[in-house]
Every structure is written in structure tokens, then in C-alpha cells.
N, C-alpha and C positions, 0 to 999 in steps of 0.2 A: 743234488744231482738230477740228471733227466729223470721224470717218472719210469722204471720197467717194466708195464703198460703195455705198452705200441711207439713199433720202432718212427727210428728217426727219419729226416728228410732227406731227401739224395734220391742223387736222380741221375744215371749211366749214362754219357755222352755218345752217341749214333754213332760221330767220326770215329771213339777207341771201342766199338762191342757195333760191329752192322750187323754180324750174326742175327743176333734181332731179331731184326726184320724178318726170315725164312720165318719163328714162332709166331708171328702177331700174322703173319702170312692167311687172305682168306676172315682171319675174324672179327666181327663188328668194333666196330676200332670210336676212341673219341680222340682229339688234340685240341687241347689249349695252349693259348697265351702265357707266356713263359715272363714274369711282372717282374722287374730288374730289382726287390727289395731285400728282405730279411726273413726268414722262412722267425713261423711264431706257430708253439703246438699250446690249447688250453684244456682244460680237464678240469673234471671231480678226479679226484683217487678215491679209489672204492672205499682203499683200506685204513682212511681218516675220515673221508668225506670232504680233505681239504680244494679250491680252485685253485692249480695251480696255471699259471703262462711262464714259455718254454721258450728262451730261444733254438737253435741247433742243437746244441749239447748242454743244456742246465734249465734248472727250475730258477728262473727270475726275482730277486727277493722282491717284495710290493715297494714301487715306488714311486716317483715323478719320469718314467725311462718311457721310451715309446711301446714296447711289449702292453703294461698294465695303465697309461692312457687311450691305446683299443681298445684292450675289456674292461674299463670304467665307459668309451664310447657308442660298446656296440652292448653294453651289460651282458660283458659271455657269460658271468655269473652264477647272472640270474636264473639263465638260458639255460644253461648246463646243469643245473640241479635239477630241473623239469624235467631236462629228460639227461639222468648222473650217467649211464646207461656209454652216452657220448662222445667224442671227445673227435675235434675241427682240429686240422691245420693249413698252414695260409698262407701267405704274405702279407707280413708288412708293408707298402708301399706309403711314400709322401717326401718330402722337406726331413734334409739333416737324413737321405741314411741314403746309401748307395750316394749315386750322383740325378736325384730325384729325378730321373726322367720321363715316366708318364707326367708327371709337371700339375699336378695336384696341387693347391693350396693347403691343404695343412692332410693328418696321416688319416691314410683306412686301411682293412680286408680286402684283401684278393682269397676268400677259401680253394684248397685246391683241393683235397680229403677232409671226410669223415669219418670215423674210423669207431665199429664197436667193439668196445670195455671188454665185455663181458668175455665173447668170443676171438676179441684178438683178428675182428679180419676188419680189411677197408668195404663201408654199405660200397654198392655198383653204382656204375655214375647216376642213374636216375633215381634212384632212393635219395641215396645223396643232397641231390639239385632240389629235392621233392625236403627234406628235412633242412636246411637250406631258405628256404622258402618260407618254410612256415616259422624260425628261427630268424627271416629278413635281411639275413645277410650278408653281403654283398659275393659273388663268387666272381673264382677267372674268369674270361671272355673263351667262350668257342671258336674255335680258329674253324676246327671244320670234322664234321664225325658223315658215318660212314659204318654200311651190313660186308662192308669185304675192301681189310683194309689191301690195298694192291702196291704201295709206294713206291718208292730205291730210294736210296741214298740222298740222290742228286734231287730228287723229287724234295721233296723232309726242309734240304736243307737251301733249295727255292721258297717254302711253304714260312720259313725262317721268318726272311727278311721282311719288312715293313717297317711305317711310320708307327708309336703309340700319337692312338687315339685323340687327333688334336697337336701334335709334336712336331716338327723335325727331330725329334732324336729316332735314330736309331732302337730298338725294340731290339731285348735281347734272343728270343729263338720261341719254339714252345715245343710241348709236354707231348710228348706217344703214350697212349697204352688203351689192351683193349676195354669194352664196357663193360665188361662181369671180373673179377679179379680172379687170372692163372699162374703161376708160374714162371718163371722161368730155368732151366735151364744152366742157359749159356749167363745172364746175372750170380745161379745163385741165390734166388730170392722173389720177390713182384716184380710181371714182365711190367715194365713203363720207364721213357728212355726219353732224354730228353733233341734235341737236335738245336746251337746255338749256329744263332749269324755269323757266317762267314762275312759281313756290311760290320753287324758288332764290333766283334773280333776285333777288325782287323783300323776301327777306331779308340781302339783303345778301352772296352769291354773285360771285365775277371771272368 
């Protein structure tokens, strides 16, 4: 089973929850690129010291699967054993995953969250980027950031559209959140949501 130490990765669509815009209004924010891949979580379980490579819903048995190939490529077990209170959540992207829309030749990571397992909280944006620089891990691209969120649903959907760099493939969309964690009454959880590109959907995205 997925370790019960942190939340699974999931984001509500702004198209179905437009009231979240008012909760973020005026706050410092960051908008990152949503990569077309599969979600992965990596951590050292403090209960038994075991390294876990997880998909969206389960811890994955070690073997020749993309979760573990990426873990070995980036030496994630050693990095997390050096900082065992931390867990990372990322998108695994590359050949054989979805439709390889990023045009990559091999499997790669794009990290979007760092957790402190002990406090059961995600690190703020700036602190997470410092850790990921220390680890030498690739992060999701920043599309926009600012000190006072003022977007409408229409402007976010326009921002979501575009092509993945170096390709002719429509990007899936964007993820929007405050720079520091906040609770959302609308979402009954973390204030974080996505905008999916209409062009991506029209071209057969899911």
C-alpha cells in the first residue's frame, strides 16, 4: 500500500472549482508546467528505514519498471537516506509513458513537491527548490510567479496553452499554488489546482 505518511498526488481542475481563484487572490503564487507523465513518490519510511518508490496509489516492488529505473538513475535512495525526513513527489516522463509528449529520449524526473515527513507538511516553494538544487534533481519548469495573484479562469486557460519545449506537442497544462502552503475551504485540503489546456484536450489529451 501507499505509505500513510503523506498525501497522494492529485490536483483539482480550475474548470470544475473556479471558486479557488478567490482563495488565492492577492497572495504570492507560482505557476508551474504540468508534465505529461506519471506521478511518483520517493521516501524513506521512518517506521522501518525502507526506501519506497511509489506510483499514484501503491508502493511499487523493486524491479525493471520506470519508477525504479528513475530511482536508480538519480540515486534517490542515497540522497533521501542523507535527509530521511524528506520525501519527494515528481512526474516520471519519457519513452513509454503516456505519449512521450516532451520528446525525451530517456526516462527523467520532474520534481514538483518536497515533503517534511515529520511535520506532515510540504516545503514552501523556495525551500523546496533549495533542497532540489542540493540533491541535483530536475524540477518542473516555472511558467510564472508573482507577489499578488490576479488571474481569471480565462487568463489561466490561455496561459495553459502552448507546446512542450523543442516539440510540436501540446502541453497538458499548468499547476497553480501559493508560494507558502495554505488550506483551501473550497477544496477541503491544500490550496493547489491545475488548468488543463483546451488545445491539449481537443487533440486527444486525457
